[in-house]
N, C-alpha and C positions, 0 to 999 in steps of 0.2 A: 558551286558555292565556295567562297574562300574559307579556308580553315583557320583556326586560331580563335583567341578570345575576341569578344566584341570590343570596339573602341570605347574608351572612357567617355562618359557623358559630359556635356557642357554644364559646368557648375556656375560660371560667371561669364557674362558678356561685357566687354569693354568697348566703348566707342571713342575713336581717336580722331583728333583733328591734327593734320600735319601740313607743312609748307613745302613747296617745291621752288627753290630759289637759285639764282645765278645760273651757272652752266647746267645745273640739273634740270632746268626747264626743257632741255632738249632730250631728256630721257624718256623713252617710251613707257607706256603704262605697264607693259609686260616686264620690262627691266626693273621698274619700281617695285612691282609685286615680288619679283625674285629677291631684290635687296631687302624688302621687309621680312620675307621668310627667313633669309639668312640672319638678319638682325635678331629675330625672335629666338632662333636657335642659340646664337651667341649670348644673348641676354639671359638664357635659361628660363624663359617664360613658358609655363606649362600649357601650350596651345593644344586644343582638341583636334582630332583628326576624323575625317569621314571614314566610313567602312568601305567594303568592296575590295577589288583586286588592286586598285591604285589609290590608296589613301592619300588625301591631301589636307593640309592644315585648314581649319575653319576660319579663314580670313576673307571677308567680303568687302568690296569697295563700292562707294556710292558717288555718282556724279563726277567721275575723274575728268580733269582738264586734258585738252589735247596736247600732243607733243609740240614743244616750242613755246608753250604758254606757261608763265610763272603763276604761282598760286599761293595764297595765304590761307586757303580754306578748302583743303582736300580732306575726305573722310573715309575711314574704314572701320569695320567692326571685327573684333577678334573673340573667339570663344575659348575659354580656359577650362581646364579640368580641375583646377584648384582656385580658391579665392586668393586674390592678390590685391595689395594696396595700389590704387590707381596712380598715386604720386610716384611710387617706386617703379612701377611699370613704365611710366613716362620717362623717368630719368634713365633707366637701364636701356630702354629701346632707343632713346635719342642718342645715347653714347655709342650704341652699336651700329648706328646708321652713318653713312658718309655725310660730311658737311654739305649743306644744301637741301638735304631731306631732314627736316627738323620737326620733332614732335612738339606740338604746342599745347595740347590739352588731352586728357584722358578722363573719361567719365563712365561709371558703371551704367549699363542700360537699365532703364526703369523696369518694373515688373510687367508681366504680360497681362492679358485681358483678365478682368476680375481680380486684379491684384496678385495673381499667382506668380511668384518669383521664378518658378521653373518653366513657365510657359514662355514662348518666344515673344519678345516685346514688339511693338509696332515698328514697321520697317523705317529705318532712318531715311531711306531714299524718298519716302512719301513726304517728308518735311522739307525737302530741297526744292522749293517751288520756283526760285529765281536766283540769279547770280548778280553780284555787283562787280563791274569790270573797270579797270583803269587802262587806257590805251595811250601810250606816248607816241606822238608823231613827230619825229625829228625832221627839221627843215621845213616845217609847216608854220606859217604865220598864224598867230592867235586870231586875228580878225577874219582870216579866211576860214579857219576852223569854226568860229562862232557863226559865220554866215551859213556854212554847210549844216551845222546842227539846227539852226533855225529853219532852214528849208526842209530838213529831214522831219522835224517835229510837225511842220505845217502840212505835210503830205498825208493824204487819207490812207494810202497804201503804197508800198514800194516792193515790187516783186523782183526777186533775184533767182538765179538758177545755179544749182550745184549738183555735182555727182554724189549720190549717196549709195548706201549698200543696196538699196532697192532700185537703183538706176538714177537717171537724171531727173531732178525734181525742181519745180518752181514753187516758191512760197513767199508769203508776205512777211518781210522783216520788220516793217513798221509796227505791226500789231503786237509784236513780242516785246518792244521796248517800252518799259514803264516810265523811265526818265532818262534824260541825257543832258549833260551840261559841260561847259568848258571850265576846267580847273585852272584859273589864271594864276592863283597863288603858287601852286605846285610848279607850273611852267616857268614862272619867274625865278624860282629857286633852283631850277634844273641847271646842270652843268653845260648845257648847249642850247641854242635856240630851238624851241619845239612848242607844240601844242599838246595839252594833255586833256583827254576826255574821260569823264566818269559817267557810267550808265548802269542802270538796273534792267536786266533782261529776263523775262519770264522763260521758264523751261517749257519747251513745247515739242511736238513731234511733227516734222523733223526738227531737231534742235537748231536754234538760231545762234550761230557762233559770232564772235567779234569780227572775224573776217567777212562774214555775210553783211554785217552792218556797215563795214567800210566799203563794201561793194555798193550798198545802197547810198552812202554819202557820195560816192563817185558818180552815181547815176543822177542824183538830184542837184549836185553842186559842182561836179567835176573836181572833187577833192582827191588828189592823187599824191600821196606822200612819196618823196624821192627815195626813201629807204624803208626797209621792212619795219613795221610798228613793233613796239615792245608792249606786249599784252600781259596784264596781271589780273588774276581773279582775287579780289579783296575779301569777298564773303559770298556765301550761299546759304539759303535757309528759307523759312516761311516769309511770304510777302505780306506786309501790312497794307491793305488796300487804302486805308485812311491816310497814312503818312507816306506811302511809297517806299518805306525803308524795309530792311530785312532784320528778322529776329535771329537769335542764335539757335540753331537746331538742336543743340545739346541742353538747352534750358529745361525742357520737360523732364529729362533724365536727372538733372541736378535736383529738381523739385521732388521727384518720386523715387529716385534710385536708392538702394539700400547701401549703408556704409560697408566698405570692404577692407578687411585687414586691420591690424592694431593701430596703424597710422592714418586711417581714413580721416579726411577732413583737415589734414595738417600739411598740405602741399605748400610750403612756404612761399608766399608771394602770389600776387594776382596774375593770372594769365590774360594777355591781351585778347579781347574779343575780336571776331572777324570784322574787318572793316575799320577797326580802331586805328588812329594814327600810328600807334606803336607797331601794329602789324604792317601797315602800309609802308612805313619807313624802313622796315627790315628787308624789303625786296632789293636785291642787287642786280645790276645789269649783267 
C-alpha cells in the first residue's frame, strides 16, 4: 500500500464546456487532456487527485470529438479540493490554455441523489444523447447536396462498414440521423463555393460519425466531395423528441447547483449556448 496522507477529498465539482477551434481541431484527445492538466496547474486551480501509487488529477471527459473535427461543445468535469467561483475558474483556465482551446462555460455540478451536495451528481455523459453537426463540403453544388440529402432521408436504412476497436462492423447510419438539411444561407455567405449540411445525430453504439454519414450519402446519391470536409460539432445534449432540437446539458446544474464563491452568479455577460449563431460563427477554418 502507498504511504503518506490520503488525498484531499473533492469539495466541489465543476462542469466545463470548451471549444476546439482552428488548427487545434487536429489535436488528439490525449494532447488536449495534457494541455488541460498543465493549464489547471498554471492557473492555480486546486484540483483533487486520486489515491494510489500513481495519483492523477480528477478530470474526466464526456463525448470527446474525434481528431480533425472542430467543436463548440466539448465537455469535462473537474473535482476541486476547495470551493472556487466558476466565473473566476473560467477566466483563469481560458487564459492558461492555448488559443483554439477556449473555455466557454463553467457550472457547478448539481447535488447528488437526495439533494446530498457531497454525493456524486448524475453523470454528465448520460445527458449527451445526440450531437448537432455542421459539415462544409467545398466544391459541391448546393443542388447536388440537396438531392443527396433527400435520397438519404427517404431511405429506410443505409448500412456502412467501418473498422472499430472490436473489429470491422456494419451498422445502419440512417437510423441514427434525427434530422439533416442543407444550410443554403450559410453556404451563400461562405468564402468559396460549397454546400453546408446541418444534422442532428443520435449517440449510439457503435457511434455514428459524420464521416459515416458522408459514406451513406455517397452510397445513395454518389455524393463525393473533391476535398476533405470541414466538420464542426455545434452542440451535444439531451434530444427533444418533439422538436428534434438539443437542450443544453448544463441547464439542470444551473437550476440545482449551489452558488460557489463570493462572486458566484456575477459572470459578466451571457455565454453563448451550444448551437447558437454566436458559437457557430466563432469556428475558424
